[in-house]
C-alpha positions in Angstrom: 123.2 68.8 93.6 126.5 67.2 94.6 129.4 68.6 92.8 131.6 65.5 93.5 132.7 63.8 90.5 135.5 61.2 90.7 138.2 60.6 88.2 138.2 56.9 88.0 138.5 54.2 85.3 140.9 53.8 82.5 143.6 56.2 82.1 142.7 56.4 78.3 139.3 56.0 77.1 139.7 55.0 73.4 136.0 55.4 72.5 136.2 59.1 73.7 139.5 59.7 72.1 138.1 58.3 68.8 135.0 60.7 68.9 137.4 63.5 69.8 139.2 62.8 66.7 136.3 63.8 64.7 136.9 67.4 65.8 140.5 67.2 64.4 139.5 66.4 60.8 139.2 69.9 59.6 142.8 70.4 60.9 144.3 66.9 59.8 147.1 68.6 57.7 148.3 70.6 60.7 147.7 67.5 63.0 149.9 65.3 60.8 152.3 68.0 60.7 152.5 67.9 64.5 152.8 64.0 64.5 155.8 64.4 62.3 157.3 67.1 64.5 156.7 65.0 67.6 158.5 62.0 65.9 161.4 64.3 64.9 161.9 65.8 68.4 162.1 62.4 69.8 164.6 61.3 67.4 166.8 64.7 67.8 167.1 64.5 71.6 169.6 61.4 71.8 171.8 62.9 69.0 173.4 65.5 71.1 175.0 63.0 73.6 176.1 60.9 70.7 177.9 63.7 68.9 179.5 64.8 72.2 180.7 61.3 72.7 182.3 61.2 69.2 183.9 64.6 69.8 185.5 63.5 73.1 186.7 60.1 71.9 187.9 61.2 68.4 188.7 65.0 67.8 189.7 65.8 71.5 191.4 62.3 72.3 193.4 62.8 69.1 194.0 66.6 69.3 192.2 67.3 66.0 191.5 70.9 66.3 189.9 71.3 63.0 187.6 68.3 63.7 186.7 69.7 67.0 185.6 73.0 65.1 183.7 71.0 62.7 182.0 68.9 65.5 181.1 72.2 67.3 179.5 73.6 64.3 177.5 70.4 63.9 176.4 70.5 67.5 175.6 74.2 67.3 173.6 73.4 64.0 171.8 70.6 65.8 170.7 72.8 68.8 169.4 75.6 66.4 167.5 73.0 64.4 166.2 71.4 67.6 165.2 74.9 69.1 163.2 75.6 65.6 161.4 72.1 65.8 160.7 72.7 69.6 159.2 76.2 68.6 157.1 74.9 65.8 155.9 71.9 67.9 154.8 74.0 70.8 153.1 76.5 68.6 151.4 74.1 66.4 150.2 71.9 69.4 148.8 75.0 70.9 147.3 76.3 67.5 145.6 73.0 66.8 144.3 72.7 70.3 142.8 76.2 70.5 141.0 75.9 67.1 139.7 72.5 68.0 138.5 73.9 71.3 136.9 76.9 69.7 134.9 74.6 67.3 133.8 72.5 70.2 132.8 75.4 72.3 130.7 76.9 69.4 129.2 73.4 68.7 128.4 72.9 72.4 126.5 76.3 72.5 124.8 75.9 69.4 123.6 72.5 70.6 122.5 74.1 74.0 120.3 76.9 72.5 118.5 74.4 70.4 117.6 72.1 73.2 113.9 72.2 74.5 113.2 74.3 77.5 112.3 71.2 79.4 116.0 70.2 79.4 116.9 73.3 81.2 114.0 73.0 83.7 115.9 69.7 84.8 119.6 70.7 84.4 121.3 72.9 86.9 122.5 76.1 85.2 125.9 75.8 86.9 126.5 72.3 85.4 126.0 73.8 81.8 128.3 76.8 82.6 130.9 74.0 83.8 130.5 72.2 80.5 130.9 75.3 78.2 133.8 76.8 80.2 135.7 74.7 82.8 135.4 71.2 81.0 136.5 72.7 77.6 139.5 74.3 79.2 140.4 71.3 80.9 140.1 69.6 77.5 142.4 71.9 75.9 145.3 70.7 78.0 144.8 67.2 76.2 146.5 68.9 73.4 149.0 71.1 74.9 150.1 68.9 77.7 148.2 65.6 77.5 148.2 63.1 74.5 150.8 64.9 72.4 153.4 65.5 75.3 152.9 61.8 76.4 153.4 60.4 73.0 156.6 62.7 72.5 157.8 61.7 76.1 157.4 57.8 75.2 159.0 58.1 71.7 161.9 60.1 73.4 162.4 57.2 75.9 162.4 54.7 73.1 165.0 56.2 71.1 167.3 57.0 74.1 167.1 53.4 75.1 168.0 52.5 71.4 170.9 54.6 71.4 172.1 53.3 74.7 171.8 49.8 73.7 173.5 50.5 70.4 176.5 52.2 72.2 176.8 49.4 74.8 174.3 47.1 76.1 176.1 46.6 79.5 176.3 50.2 80.4 172.7 50.5 79.1 171.6 47.9 81.7 173.6 49.5 84.5 172.0 52.9 83.6 168.6 51.5 83.8 169.0 49.7 87.2 167.0 52.4 89.1 164.3 52.7 86.4 161.9 50.1 88.1 162.2 52.0 91.3 161.4 55.3 89.4 158.6 53.6 87.7 157.1 52.6 90.9 157.5 55.9 92.6 155.8 57.6 89.6 152.9 55.2 89.6 152.3 55.7 93.4 152.6 59.4 92.7 150.1 59.2 89.9 147.5 57.4 92.0 147.9 60.0 94.9 147.8 63.2 92.8 144.6 61.9 90.8 142.8 61.7 94.1 144.3 65.0 95.0 143.4 66.7 91.7 139.7 65.2 92.2 139.5 66.8 95.7 140.9 70.2 94.3 138.4 70.2 91.6 135.4 69.4 94.0 136.5 72.1 96.4 136.8 74.7 93.5 133.2 73.7 92.3 131.8 74.0 95.9 133.5 77.3 96.2 132.2 78.7 92.8 128.7 77.4 93.6 128.6 79.0 97.0 129.9 82.5 95.7 127.8 82.5 92.6 124.6 81.7 94.6 125.3 84.2 97.4 126.4 87.2 95.4 123.3 86.8 93.1 121.0 86.5 96.5 123.1 89.1 98.5 119.8 91.2 99.1 118.4 88.1 101.0 121.6 87.7 102.9 121.6 91.3 104.0 117.8 91.6 104.5 117.8 88.9 107.0 121.1 89.8 108.7 122.8 86.5 108.0 126.2 88.0 106.9 128.0 86.5 109.8 126.5 83.0 109.2 127.1 83.0 105.5 130.7 84.1 106.2 131.1 81.3 108.5 130.0 78.7 105.8 132.2 80.4 103.4 135.3 80.1 105.6 134.4 76.5 105.9 134.3 75.9 102.2 137.5 77.9 101.7 139.3 75.7 104.3 138.4 72.6 102.5 139.7 74.2 99.3 143.1 75.2 101.1 143.6 71.7 102.4 143.0 69.9 99.0 145.6 72.4 97.4 147.9 71.7 100.3 147.5 68.0 99.8 148.5 68.3 96.3 151.5 70.4 97.0 152.6 67.8 99.6 152.7 64.9 97.1 154.6 67.1 94.6 157.0 68.0 97.4 157.6 64.5 98.2 157.7 63.1 94.7 160.2 65.2 92.9 163.0 65.1 95.7 162.4 61.2 95.6 162.7 61.2 91.8 165.7 63.4 91.9 167.4 60.9 94.5 166.7 57.9 92.2 167.9 59.7 89.1 171.2 60.8 90.9 171.5 57.2 92.3 171.3 56.1 88.8 173.9 58.4 87.5 176.2 57.7 90.5 176.0 53.9 89.6 176.9 54.5 86.2 179.8 56.7 86.9 181.1 54.2 89.3 180.6 51.5 86.8 181.7 53.3 83.7 184.7 55.1 85.2 186.0 51.7 86.4 185.6 50.3 83.1 187.2 53.2 81.1 190.1 53.8 83.5 191.1 50.0 83.8 190.0 49.1 80.3 188.2 46.2 82.1 185.3 46.5 79.2 186.2 46.6 75.8 185.0 49.9 74.1 183.9 51.8 77.1 185.7 55.3 77.0 185.4 58.5 78.7 183.3 60.0 75.8 180.9 57.1 76.1 180.6 57.6 79.9 179.8 61.3 79.6 177.3 60.3 76.8 175.5 57.9 79.1 175.4 60.4 81.9 173.6 62.6 79.6 171.3 59.9 78.2 170.2 59.1 81.7 169.5 62.7 82.5 167.4 63.0 79.4 165.7 59.7 80.2 164.6 60.4 83.7 163.4 64.0 82.9 160.2 62.8 80.8 159.8 59.8 83.3 159.4 62.5 86.1 157.0 64.6 84.0 154.6 61.6 82.8 152.7 61.0 86.0 151.6 64.6 85.7 150.8 64.2 82.0 148.9 61.1 82.5 146.5 62.9 85.0 146.2 65.8 82.9 145.2 63.4 80.1 142.7 61.6 82.2 141.2 64.8 83.5 140.6 65.8 79.8 139.2 62.5 78.9 136.7 62.7 81.9 136.0 66.4 80.6 135.4 65.2 77.0 133.2 62.4 78.0 130.9 64.8 79.9 131.0 67.1 76.9 130.0 64.4 74.5 127.4 63.3 76.8 125.7 66.6 76.6 126.3 66.7 72.7 124.5 63.3 72.5 121.4 64.8 74.2 119.1 65.1 71.1 116.0 66.6 73.1 115.5 69.1 70.1 112.3 70.9 69.2 111.5 69.5 65.6 111.1 72.5 63.3 109.8 70.8 60.2 107.0 73.4 59.6 106.9 75.2 56.3 103.9 77.4 56.6 104.5 81.0 56.3 101.3 82.9 55.3 101.3 86.4 53.8 99.3 87.5 56.8 98.3 85.9 59.8 94.6 86.9 61.0 95.4 85.7 64.6 92.6 83.0 65.4 93.8 80.8 68.3 92.0 77.5 69.2 93.0 75.0 72.0 91.2 71.7 71.5 91.1 69.2 74.3 94.8 70.0 75.2 96.5 68.0 78.0 100.1 68.9 78.9 102.6 67.9 81.6 106.1 69.2 82.5 106.8 65.6 84.0 105.0 62.5 82.7 101.4 61.9 83.7 101.7 65.0 86.2 99.3 67.1 84.2 99.3 70.8 84.7 96.6 71.5 81.9 93.8 69.1 81.5 91.3 68.9 78.7 91.8 72.7 77.9 89.4 73.8 74.9 89.3 77.7 74.3 88.9 79.7 71.2 90.0 83.2 70.5 88.8 85.1 67.5 91.1 87.5 65.6 91.3 91.0 67.5 89.5 89.5 70.3 91.0 90.0 73.9 90.6 87.2 76.4 92.0 87.0 79.9 93.0 84.0 82.1 92.8 84.1 85.7 93.4 81.7 88.5 95.3 80.9 91.5 99.2 80.4 91.3 99.9 77.1 89.7 96.6 77.0 88.0 98.3 76.6 84.7 98.0 80.1 83.2 101.4 80.5 82.2 101.6 77.0 80.7 99.1 78.1 78.1 101.3 80.8 76.6 104.3 78.5 76.6 102.5 76.0 74.4 101.4 78.7 72.3 104.9 79.7 71.4 105.8 76.1 71.1 108.3 76.4 73.9 107.0 73.1 75.1 104.9 70.3 73.4 101.6 69.2 74.3 100.9 65.7 75.3 97.2 65.3 73.8 95.1 67.3 71.8 95.9 70.2 69.2 96.5 73.7 69.1 95.3 75.6 65.9 96.4 79.2 64.6 94.2 80.3 61.9 92.8 76.9 61.7 96.2 75.3 61.1 98.3 73.3 63.6 101.0 75.1 65.2 103.4 72.3 64.0 102.6 73.4 60.4 104.2 76.9 61.0 107.9 77.7 60.8 108.9 78.3 64.3 110.6 81.4 63.6 107.8 83.0 61.8 105.3 81.7 64.6 107.4 83.5 67.4 107.8 86.6 65.6 104.1 86.8 65.4 103.5 86.3 69.0 104.8 89.3 71.1 105.3 88.3 74.9 105.6 90.4 77.9 106.7 88.5 81.0 106.2 89.5 84.6 109.9 88.6 85.2 112.0 90.7 82.8 115.3 89.6 81.9 117.8 92.1 80.4 121.3 91.4 79.4 124.2 93.5 80.3 124.3 95.4 77.3 122.7 98.7 75.8 118.8 99.2 75.7 119.0 99.0 71.8 120.7 95.5 71.9 118.4 94.2 74.5 115.5 95.2 72.4 116.9 94.0 68.9 118.6 90.8 70.5 120.9 90.7 67.4 118.4 91.2 64.8 120.0 93.5 62.2 116.6 94.3 60.4 115.4 96.2 63.5 116.7 99.7 62.8 117.0 102.3 65.6 113.9 104.1 63.9 111.9 101.0 64.4 112.8 100.6 67.9 111.9 104.3 68.7 108.8 104.1 67.1 107.8 100.9 69.3 109.2 102.8 72.3 106.8 105.8 71.4 104.0 103.5 71.3 104.4 102.2 74.7 105.4 105.3 76.3 109.0 104.4 76.8 110.7 107.3 74.9 110.6 109.9 77.7 112.7 108.0 80.1 115.0 106.5 77.5 115.8 109.9 76.2 116.9 111.1 79.8 119.2 108.3 80.1 123.0 108.8 79.3 123.4 107.7 75.7 119.7 107.1 75.3 119.3 103.7 73.5 123.1 103.1 74.0 122.7 103.1 77.7 124.0 100.0 79.5 121.3 98.6 81.5 123.9 96.4 83.6 123.4 92.6 84.6 119.8 91.7 84.6 118.8 95.5 84.2 120.1 96.7 87.4 120.8 100.1 86.0 116.9 100.4 85.6 113.9 100.8 87.8 111.5 97.8 87.8 108.9 99.8 86.0 111.6 100.9 83.3 112.6 97.3 82.8 108.9 96.3 82.3 108.6 99.1 79.7 111.7 98.0 77.7 110.1 94.5 77.5 106.8 96.1 76.1 109.1 97.7 73.5 110.9 94.4 72.7 107.6 92.6 72.2 106.1 95.5 69.9 109.0 96.1 67.8 108.2 93.0 65.6 104.5 94.3 65.2 103.2 91.0 66.2 99.5 89.7 65.4 99.0 88.1 68.8 100.0 90.0 72.0 100.5 87.9 75.3 100.8 89.9 78.6 101.9 87.7 81.3 101.4 89.5 84.6 102.9 92.3 82.7 101.8 95.1 85.0 102.2 93.4 88.4 105.6 94.7 89.0 104.7 98.4 88.0 103.8 101.1 90.4 100.4 102.7 90.2 101.8 105.8 88.4 103.4 103.9 85.7 100.7 101.5 85.3 98.4 104.3 84.6 100.6 105.4 82.1 101.1 102.3 80.2 97.5 101.2 80.2 96.7 103.6 77.5 99.8 102.2 75.6 98.5 98.6 76.3 95.2 99.6 74.8 96.8 101.0 71.6 99.0 97.9 71.6 96.0 95.5 71.6 94.1 97.4 68.8 93.9 95.2 65.9 95.7 92.3 67.6 94.4 89.0 69.2 95.4 89.5 72.8 95.8 87.2 75.8 96.2 88.7 79.3 97.2 86.7 82.3 96.7 88.9 85.3 96.4 88.6 89.3 94.8 92.2 89.2 91.3 91.5 88.2 90.7 95.4 87.8 92.9 95.3 84.6 90.9 92.7 82.8 87.4 93.9 83.4 87.0 95.1 79.8 88.1 91.8 78.1 85.9 90.3 75.6 86.2 87.1 77.4 87.5 85.9 80.9 88.7 82.1 81.4 89.0 81.1 85.1 91.5 78.1 85.5 91.9 76.0 88.6 94.4 73.1 89.0 94.7 72.9 85.2 90.9 73.0 84.3 88.6 75.5 82.9 86.1 76.3 85.5 84.3 79.3 84.2 84.1 81.5 80.7 82.5 84.6 80.3 82.8 88.4 80.6 83.3 90.3 83.8 79.6 91.0 84.6 78.3 87.5 83.7 80.9 85.9 85.8 80.1 88.0 88.7 76.4 87.2 88.4 77.3 83.5 88.5 78.8 83.9 92.0 81.4 81.3 91.3 85.4 81.0 91.0 85.7 84.4 89.5 83.3 86.3 91.9 85.2 84.7 94.7 88.5 85.8 93.4 87.1 89.3 92.8 85.7 89.4 96.3 88.8 88.4 97.9 90.8 91.2 96.0 88.3 93.9 96.7 88.5 93.0 100.4 92.2 93.2 100.2 92.1 96.7 98.6 89.5 98.0 101.1 
């Protein structure tokens, strides 16, 4: 997947902003207070030069010492008041932004965990991580440095121009002679830095993707002695990252000196014109106080102009991130949980009736599957890789929906059952055990407060995991590290057994559950598996045919179709698919 995503289009997408405003509703009081503070800050900024002008032209010019003290107190009070407003504005903008970001992140994660598994099959995990973390962080800048800051800057410019025109329209025009040049320079900078930001973000995405993949697959890198080759690739990506950042630094290093020269030129022109008018009285009403005030006005005026290009790019990046987040939230590929049936006791009868299923449209991996498992019966499903074995158990847990046919549980359609109840009644042990970087207890309970330590220990005792758990530092509190790196393969598999049995399920599914376990461990847990299957409907998927010879029924799958059904002895005598598989494994063992 290409990580290049361009920042193009309108600076402000009003449709995106309108939808973003929905998240502001719970904090509308604080938001309106923020708007009021923004307006008040913009009004207060030009008052300082105006007060200084009055002080110079009246109190100082007339030698009014008492009046001067009074004006100093007024100016000091204004500065203190302005500082308080600035503090409240900065804090409130950050507060509103962080609360909104928290809500959006929770909503997005809640949305993700309720999407069908088919969505995750088609969507790279790295992209989803970017949406939940990076894009939302970028969105937070819309509140702290984007929209509110731009509105404040524009209002400040508006009020400064108003004060300047009110004081003297001729001086105002002279002050703003260099403004079009500044505007043009700012526009050029904005366009250049927009492209530069896009390059930096793509470089960061490439760097993150490379590091994530290669740290995860470090064993492959080292096994195949490709450290030097991978380091060479990393250096190339890192160089691109450096170049992208240097380009952005270059544009900043050019723009700000240019902006400073333009601003200084405007001040120089103003001083020449204003001083000449004030000293020679060529223009009525122009005084030294007014000249000083206009110098302050123009400094206050060009300061937000210099920053506004940066703010517009921040806003645009935030809008792009918001549109991506909203696009993900608009995905409604949910599993419909409208089942209400929760029986007092589940017997465990399973029936597939002419079931067809495809992960991708019309590309069926299961074709016209019909099978029946009676309560307490043990069936085994065998077949070559890709035959559709795992798809059957995925459908039974409603991780995916069938295309045609029906699946019944105790003679009722799966859709009639409440999903939470259904999945609690089906204990699944997979070949690839996934453990979180957390304690053994939390990896088993998975946040369910009803699963007490006693229940977990009882399940651990049943599968024979108590012995190794008690030897670990902290027992159930032992942190297994990321993906269970602190445990052996066999220990991880035993933990998955405990996780499946702690709910006392009525149906037990073992998907290649012993393929990753050494012979000694397998022998130890086979007895535990026998106890686990007692009184339960059991479905076993296995490559090792030696582990399923006692199954009540063996179903042989090939290319999504059932080829043979029977027990071990019957299928051997038929000398068909199962007999061939058995013969191949026997030769391999010999």
